[in-house]
N, C-alpha and C positions, 0 to 999 in steps of 0.2 A: 504494500500500500504506500509505503514511503517512496519507493521507486516510481510508482505511478504519479505521485504528487510532484516529484522532481522533474518528470517528463511532461507534466501538464496534462496527464490523461484523466478524463472524467467519464462517468457513466459506464464503468466496467462492472461486471458482476462481483458481488461480495465473495471473498475467498471463504470456502466452507470445508476445506479438507476433502476427503472422499477419494483422493488419488491413492491407489494401492501402493504406489512406490514410496509413499510417506510412512507406510506401515513397516516397522523394522522386521517383523516376522515374514511378511510377504517378500520384502527385498532380499532377505537371506535365502528364502526358498528359490526366488528367481535367479539369483547369482549361482546357486548350487545347480539348478536345472540347466543353466547355460553351459556350465562346465561339463555336463553330461550330454550336451547337444540335444536337449529336450526343448524344442522350440516350436512345435506345432501348435495350432490354435487350441486343440484339446489339452495339450500339456499346459498351456497358459491358463486355461479354465480350471484345471486341476489344482493349480497353485493356490487358488482361492479357497480350497476346501480342506477340511480335516487336519489331521496330524501327519506329518511327512517323515518317512524313515528311508535312509539309504542303506540297504543290506550290504554285507561284505562282498558279495559277487557283483555289485553294481545295480542290482534290481532295486526297484522303488516300491515301497508299500505306503498306501495312504489310508488312514483309519478315519472313518466318518465320526463326527461328534454328536450328531442328532439325526432325526428321521429325515429332515429336509436334505442334509448333506448326503445321507445314505442314498436317497433317490437320485441326486445329481451324480454321485459316483457311479451308480448303476448305469445311468444314461450316457456317461462319458466313457464307459469301458469299451475298449476295442476288441476285436476278435482274438487278439493275442493275449489279452489280459485275463487274469483270474479274479474271481470275486469269492470272498470267504465270509462266513457268518457262523457264530456259535449256535448250536442246536439246544433248545430247551431253556435258554436264558435270554434276557434282554441283551442285545448285542449290537455293536456297530457293524457296518459293512466295511470290509477291508478290500481295497483294490490292489492287486499285485501286478506290476508292469515290468517287463524285461526279465522275467524269472529264468534262471539258468538251470534249475534242477530241484530235486526233492528238498534240499536244505532251505531254499528260498521259500517254498510252500510251507514248511514247518515253522520257519521264523515268522512268516506273515500270519499263520494261524495262531501262533503264540502271542503275537501282538494283538490280534483280534480278541483273544481270551483275556489278555491283560486289561483291555478297556471295556469288557463286558461285565455282566453281573455273575458270571460263572466263577467257581472257585475250584482249585485243584485241577485234576485231569478232566477235561470235558471234550465233547465231540464238536468238531468244526466241519461244516459242509463247505466244499469247494466246487465251483462250477465255472464253466467257460462257454461262451456263446449260448447261454441259456440252458446248458445241459450239465446236470450234476456229474462230476467226474470222480469224486472221492469223498470219504468221510474219515477225517483224521482225528486221532485222540492225542491232545496236547495239553500242557499246563501253561500258565502265563509266562511270558518272556521275563527273564531276570532283569531287575532294575539296571544293573551295570551294562547289560547289552542294549537296553533301551537308550540309556544315556550315550552310548557309543555310536548309535546309528540315527538318533533323532536329528532332524534338520530344524534348527530354530533360528 
């Protein structure tokens, strides 16, 4: 606003924030995504949703925070992505992108359990392209692993 005054500008809209780039969490996720060449429109939309984790293989897991985000994650899933959800408990939807193998699926399932109402070893349904592919039995991911892979 000071700069506008210095330049003699009048009648401009009031600044009200709202730009995602001013959000430190979003900016961090964006910078990290660019390092992994995740630049598609879908990738950018996913940055606005959930909790983000970069697994040791380079795969990315995004855990929804509420029902609305779960729906958006589901709609943004590509044919190569996995979706995961705890069976029998209130659960977030977890999207797994660029999975390299079974370890990625197990880690994403454990993340899903960690943010669900399930305790101990629980079942996690995994599906791809709308077809259930597996039922995993996992426990919540350890806090130290969460801290190591969370993108903040």
